[in-house]
PyMOL commands that place a pseudoatom at each C-alpha (Angstrom):
pseudoatom trace, name=CA, resn=MET, resi=1, chain=A, elem=C, hetatm=0, pos=[7.767, -9.574, -34.833]
pseudoatom trace, name=CA, resn=SER, resi=2, chain=A, elem=C, hetatm=0, pos=[8.432, -12.702, -36.852]
pseudoatom trace, name=CA, resn=LYS, resi=3, chain=A, elem=C, hetatm=0, pos=[11.719, -13.164, -34.988]
pseudoatom trace, name=CA, resn=ILE, resi=4, chain=A, elem=C, hetatm=0, pos=[9.930, -13.116, -31.670]
pseudoatom trace, name=CA, resn=LEU, resi=5, chain=A, elem=C, hetatm=0, pos=[7.561, -15.794, -32.849]
pseudoatom trace, name=CA, resn=SER, resi=6, chain=A, elem=C, hetatm=0, pos=[10.356, -17.941, -34.222]
pseudoatom trace, name=CA, resn=VAL, resi=7, chain=A, elem=C, hetatm=0, pos=[12.248, -17.725, -30.930]
pseudoatom trace, name=CA, resn=SER, resi=8, chain=A, elem=C, hetatm=0, pos=[9.168, -18.493, -28.870]
pseudoatom trace, name=CA, resn=GLN, resi=9, chain=A, elem=C, hetatm=0, pos=[8.444, -21.614, -30.955]
pseudoatom trace, name=CA, resn=PRO, resi=10, chain=A, elem=C, hetatm=0, pos=[11.604, -23.726, -30.953]
pseudoatom trace, name=CA, resn=GLU, resi=11, chain=A, elem=C, hetatm=0, pos=[12.262, -25.968, -33.906]
pseudoatom trace, name=CA, resn=ASP, resi=12, chain=A, elem=C, hetatm=0, pos=[14.247, -28.599, -32.074]
pseudoatom trace, name=CA, resn=THR, resi=13, chain=A, elem=C, hetatm=0, pos=[12.590, -30.917, -29.581]
pseudoatom trace, name=CA, resn=SER, resi=14, chain=A, elem=C, hetatm=0, pos=[15.229, -30.750, -26.847]
pseudoatom trace, name=CA, resn=SER, resi=15, chain=A, elem=C, hetatm=0, pos=[14.077, -30.488, -23.265]
pseudoatom trace, name=CA, resn=GLU, resi=16, chain=A, elem=C, hetatm=0, pos=[16.004, -27.263, -22.662]
pseudoatom trace, name=CA, resn=PRO, resi=17, chain=A, elem=C, hetatm=0, pos=[14.267, -24.007, -23.552]
pseudoatom trace, name=CA, resn=PRO, resi=18, chain=A, elem=C, hetatm=0, pos=[16.137, -21.963, -26.151]
pseudoatom trace, name=CA, resn=GLU, resi=19, chain=A, elem=C, hetatm=0, pos=[18.232, -19.043, -24.973]
pseudoatom trace, name=CA, resn=VAL, resi=20, chain=A, elem=C, hetatm=0, pos=[16.492, -15.821, -25.973]
pseudoatom trace, name=CA, resn=ASP, resi=21, chain=A, elem=C, hetatm=0, pos=[18.547, -12.708, -26.646]
pseudoatom trace, name=CA, resn=PHE, resi=22, chain=A, elem=C, hetatm=0, pos=[15.933, -10.041, -25.997]
pseudoatom trace, name=CA, resn=LEU, resi=23, chain=A, elem=C, hetatm=0, pos=[18.421, -7.253, -26.625]
pseudoatom trace, name=CA, resn=GLN, resi=24, chain=A, elem=C, hetatm=0, pos=[19.171, -8.565, -30.104]
pseudoatom trace, name=CA, resn=ILE, resi=25, chain=A, elem=C, hetatm=0, pos=[15.468, -8.983, -30.869]
pseudoatom trace, name=CA, resn=TYR, resi=26, chain=A, elem=C, hetatm=0, pos=[14.827, -5.410, -29.715]
pseudoatom trace, name=CA, resn=LEU, resi=27, chain=A, elem=C, hetatm=0, pos=[17.673, -4.039, -31.830]
pseudoatom trace, name=CA, resn=ASP, resi=28, chain=A, elem=C, hetatm=0, pos=[16.510, -6.038, -34.866]
pseudoatom trace, name=CA, resn=GLU, resi=29, chain=A, elem=C, hetatm=0, pos=[12.922, -4.835, -34.534]
pseudoatom trace, name=CA, resn=VAL, resi=30, chain=A, elem=C, hetatm=0, pos=[13.412, -1.230, -33.387]
pseudoatom trace, name=CA, resn=GLY, resi=31, chain=A, elem=C, hetatm=0, pos=[16.738, -0.457, -34.956]
pseudoatom trace, name=CA, resn=VAL, resi=32, chain=A, elem=C, hetatm=0, pos=[19.766, 1.334, -33.642]
pseudoatom trace, name=CA, resn=LYS, resi=33, chain=A, elem=C, hetatm=0, pos=[18.603, 4.926, -33.690]
pseudoatom trace, name=CA, resn=LYS, resi=34, chain=A, elem=C, hetatm=0, pos=[20.557, 7.205, -31.437]
pseudoatom trace, name=CA, resn=THR, resi=35, chain=A, elem=C, hetatm=0, pos=[17.514, 8.560, -29.675]
pseudoatom trace, name=CA, resn=ARG, resi=36, chain=A, elem=C, hetatm=0, pos=[17.090, 9.103, -25.998]
pseudoatom trace, name=CA, resn=ILE, resi=37, chain=A, elem=C, hetatm=0, pos=[15.273, 6.452, -24.044]
pseudoatom trace, name=CA, resn=TYR, resi=38, chain=A, elem=C, hetatm=0, pos=[13.279, 8.085, -21.283]
pseudoatom trace, name=CA, resn=GLY, resi=39, chain=A, elem=C, hetatm=0, pos=[13.313, 6.239, -18.029]
pseudoatom trace, name=CA, resn=LEU, resi=40, chain=A, elem=C, hetatm=0, pos=[12.755, 7.029, -14.402]
pseudoatom trace, name=CA, resn=GLY, resi=41, chain=A, elem=C, hetatm=0, pos=[15.974, 9.061, -14.288]
pseudoatom trace, name=CA, resn=SER, resi=42, chain=A, elem=C, hetatm=0, pos=[14.529, 11.582, -16.712]
pseudoatom trace, name=CA, resn=GLN, resi=43, chain=A, elem=C, hetatm=0, pos=[11.511, 11.991, -14.454]
pseudoatom trace, name=CA, resn=ALA, resi=44, chain=A, elem=C, hetatm=0, pos=[13.546, 12.716, -11.302]
pseudoatom trace, name=CA, resn=PRO, resi=45, chain=A, elem=C, hetatm=0, pos=[12.698, 16.456, -11.121]
pseudoatom trace, name=CA, resn=PHE, resi=46, chain=A, elem=C, hetatm=0, pos=[9.010, 15.541, -10.750]
pseudoatom trace, name=CA, resn=TYR, resi=47, chain=A, elem=C, hetatm=0, pos=[9.587, 13.361, -7.695]
pseudoatom trace, name=CA, resn=GLY, resi=48, chain=A, elem=C, hetatm=0, pos=[11.516, 15.844, -5.573]
pseudoatom trace, name=CA, resn=HIS, resi=49, chain=A, elem=C, hetatm=0, pos=[13.373, 14.270, -2.692]
pseudoatom trace, name=CA, resn=VAL, resi=50, chain=A, elem=C, hetatm=0, pos=[11.596, 10.923, -2.687]
pseudoatom trace, name=CA, resn=GLY, resi=51, chain=A, elem=C, hetatm=0, pos=[13.945, 8.452, -1.116]
pseudoatom trace, name=CA, resn=ALA, resi=52, chain=A, elem=C, hetatm=0, pos=[16.424, 11.134, -0.154]
pseudoatom trace, name=CA, resn=SER, resi=53, chain=A, elem=C, hetatm=0, pos=[18.216, 10.718, 3.124]
pseudoatom trace, name=CA, resn=SER, resi=54, chain=A, elem=C, hetatm=0, pos=[16.966, 12.541, 6.181]
pseudoatom trace, name=CA, resn=SER, resi=55, chain=A, elem=C, hetatm=0, pos=[20.186, 14.536, 6.268]
pseudoatom trace, name=CA, resn=SER, resi=56, chain=A, elem=C, hetatm=0, pos=[18.714, 16.831, 3.617]
pseudoatom trace, name=CA, resn=LYS, resi=57, chain=A, elem=C, hetatm=0, pos=[16.287, 18.131, 6.253]
pseudoatom trace, name=CA, resn=SER, resi=58, chain=A, elem=C, hetatm=0, pos=[17.230, 20.170, 9.244]
pseudoatom trace, name=CA, resn=PRO, resi=59, chain=A, elem=C, hetatm=0, pos=[16.760, 18.617, 12.690]
pseudoatom trace, name=CA, resn=LEU, resi=60, chain=A, elem=C, hetatm=0, pos=[14.158, 21.294, 13.435]
pseudoatom trace, name=CA, resn=GLN, resi=61, chain=A, elem=C, hetatm=0, pos=[12.074, 20.177, 10.462]
pseudoatom trace, name=CA, resn=ASP, resi=62, chain=A, elem=C, hetatm=0, pos=[12.267, 16.578, 11.668]
pseudoatom trace, name=CA, resn=LEU, resi=63, chain=A, elem=C, hetatm=0, pos=[11.232, 17.600, 15.187]
pseudoatom trace, name=CA, resn=ASP, resi=64, chain=A, elem=C, hetatm=0, pos=[8.355, 19.678, 13.852]
pseudoatom trace, name=CA, resn=PHE, resi=65, chain=A, elem=C, hetatm=0, pos=[7.185, 16.798, 11.671]
pseudoatom trace, name=CA, resn=ASN, resi=66, chain=A, elem=C, hetatm=0, pos=[7.459, 14.330, 14.550]
pseudoatom trace, name=CA, resn=ALA, resi=67, chain=A, elem=C, hetatm=0, pos=[5.541, 16.681, 16.832]
pseudoatom trace, name=CA, resn=ARG, resi=68, chain=A, elem=C, hetatm=0, pos=[2.736, 17.001, 14.283]
pseudoatom trace, name=CA, resn=VAL, resi=69, chain=A, elem=C, hetatm=0, pos=[2.588, 13.239, 13.798]
pseudoatom trace, name=CA, resn=ASN, resi=70, chain=A, elem=C, hetatm=0, pos=[2.475, 12.673, 17.558]
pseudoatom trace, name=CA, resn=GLU, resi=71, chain=A, elem=C, hetatm=0, pos=[-0.281, 15.257, 17.909]
pseudoatom trace, name=CA, resn=CYS, resi=72, chain=A, elem=C, hetatm=0, pos=[-2.338, 13.553, 15.199]
pseudoatom trace, name=CA, resn=VAL, resi=73, chain=A, elem=C, hetatm=0, pos=[-1.807, 10.157, 16.795]
pseudoatom trace, name=CA, resn=ARG, resi=74, chain=A, elem=C, hetatm=0, pos=[-2.852, 11.451, 20.234]
pseudoatom trace, name=CA, resn=TYR, resi=75, chain=A, elem=C, hetatm=0, pos=[-5.944, 13.100, 18.749]
pseudoatom trace, name=CA, resn=ARG, resi=76, chain=A, elem=C, hetatm=0, pos=[-6.963, 9.945, 16.879]
pseudoatom trace, name=CA, resn=LEU, resi=77, chain=A, elem=C, hetatm=0, pos=[-6.305, 7.804, 19.947]
pseudoatom trace, name=CA, resn=GLN, resi=78, chain=A, elem=C, hetatm=0, pos=[-8.573, 10.052, 21.990]
pseudoatom trace, name=CA, resn=GLU, resi=79, chain=A, elem=C, hetatm=0, pos=[-11.285, 9.768, 19.328]
pseudoatom trace, name=CA, resn=ILE, resi=80, chain=A, elem=C, hetatm=0, pos=[-11.008, 5.979, 19.373]
pseudoatom trace, name=CA, resn=LYS, resi=81, chain=A, elem=C, hetatm=0, pos=[-11.242, 5.914, 23.175]
pseudoatom trace, name=CA, resn=GLU, resi=82, chain=A, elem=C, hetatm=0, pos=[-14.380, 8.053, 23.074]
pseudoatom trace, name=CA, resn=GLU, resi=83, chain=A, elem=C, hetatm=0, pos=[-15.934, 5.829, 20.416]
pseudoatom trace, name=CA, resn=MET, resi=84, chain=A, elem=C, hetatm=0, pos=[-15.163, 2.735, 22.470]
pseudoatom trace, name=CA, resn=LYS, resi=85, chain=A, elem=C, hetatm=0, pos=[-16.660, 4.312, 25.617]
pseudoatom trace, name=CA, resn=HIS, resi=86, chain=A, elem=C, hetatm=0, pos=[-19.821, 5.148, 23.719]
pseudoatom trace, name=CA, resn=GLU, resi=87, chain=A, elem=C, hetatm=0, pos=[-20.080, 1.641, 22.273]
pseudoatom trace, name=CA, resn=MET, resi=88, chain=A, elem=C, hetatm=0, pos=[-19.453, 0.012, 25.647]
pseudoatom trace, name=CA, resn=ARG, resi=89, chain=A, elem=C, hetatm=0, pos=[-22.056, 2.199, 27.345]
pseudoatom trace, name=CA, resn=SER, resi=90, chain=A, elem=C, hetatm=0, pos=[-24.591, 1.332, 24.667]
pseudoatom trace, name=CA, resn=GLU, resi=91, chain=A, elem=C, hetatm=0, pos=[-23.855, -2.379, 24.984]
pseudoatom trace, name=CA, resn=ILE, resi=92, chain=A, elem=C, hetatm=0, pos=[-24.065, -2.274, 28.787]
pseudoatom trace, name=CA, resn=ARG, resi=93, chain=A, elem=C, hetatm=0, pos=[-27.378, -0.401, 28.658]
pseudoatom trace, name=CA, resn=GLU, resi=94, chain=A, elem=C, hetatm=0, pos=[-28.779, -2.928, 26.205]
pseudoatom trace, name=CA, resn=GLU, resi=95, chain=A, elem=C, hetatm=0, pos=[-27.666, -5.837, 28.393]
pseudoatom trace, name=CA, resn=ILE, resi=96, chain=A, elem=C, hetatm=0, pos=[-29.260, -4.243, 31.454]
pseudoatom trace, name=CA, resn=ARG, resi=97, chain=A, elem=C, hetatm=0, pos=[-32.520, -3.722, 29.527]
pseudoatom trace, name=CA, resn=GLN, resi=98, chain=A, elem=C, hetatm=0, pos=[-32.524, -7.345, 28.434]
pseudoatom trace, name=CA, resn=GLU, resi=99, chain=A, elem=C, hetatm=0, pos=[-31.914, -8.563, 31.995]
pseudoatom trace, name=CA, resn=MET, resi=100, chain=A, elem=C, hetatm=0, pos=[-34.664, -6.313, 33.343]
pseudoatom trace, name=CA, resn=ARG, resi=101, chain=A, elem=C, hetatm=0, pos=[-37.126, -7.600, 30.721]
pseudoatom trace, name=CA, resn=GLU, resi=102, chain=A, elem=C, hetatm=0, pos=[-36.308, -11.182, 31.584]
pseudoatom trace, name=CA, resn=GLU, resi=103, chain=A, elem=C, hetatm=0, pos=[-36.692, -10.503, 35.322]
pseudoatom trace, name=CA, resn=MET, resi=104, chain=A, elem=C, hetatm=0, pos=[-40.032, -8.787, 34.744]
pseudoatom trace, name=CA, resn=ARG, resi=105, chain=A, elem=C, hetatm=0, pos=[-41.275, -11.717, 32.659]
pseudoatom trace, name=CA, resn=GLU, resi=106, chain=A, elem=C, hetatm=0, pos=[-40.235, -14.123, 35.389]
pseudoatom trace, name=CA, resn=GLU, resi=107, chain=A, elem=C, hetatm=0, pos=[-42.063, -12.081, 38.012]
pseudoatom trace, name=CA, resn=MET, resi=108, chain=A, elem=C, hetatm=0, pos=[-45.178, -11.914, 35.841]
pseudoatom trace, name=CA, resn=ARG, resi=109, chain=A, elem=C, hetatm=0, pos=[-45.236, -15.713, 35.540]
pseudoatom trace, name=CA, resn=HIS, resi=110, chain=A, elem=C, hetatm=0, pos=[-45.174, -16.251, 39.301]
for i in range(1, 110): cmd.bond("trace and resi %d" % i, "trace and resi %d" % (i + 1))
show_as sticks, trace
zoom trace
């Protein structure tokens, strides 16, 4: 750890930052044990075919998936249309009520 601090606090006052050899610092601090370093490659079996090309699937699987996606999209689109119809009807009814109230008030004044 002392080496990290000494590298991060340069002794000279030049305007260029010192060149830091992080690999050397790591080797000095951790050592050169011949142990396995676990990275993403060692976790590959847990991720299945993430990022795999579509050629690993049959065309029928792709068609089935696309059909299901399209069905879901159509269903959601229909839901959205119904919601919008309901909202528009409610807004139109409220506007008509407001206009009728205003007309009735005008008639009452005359």
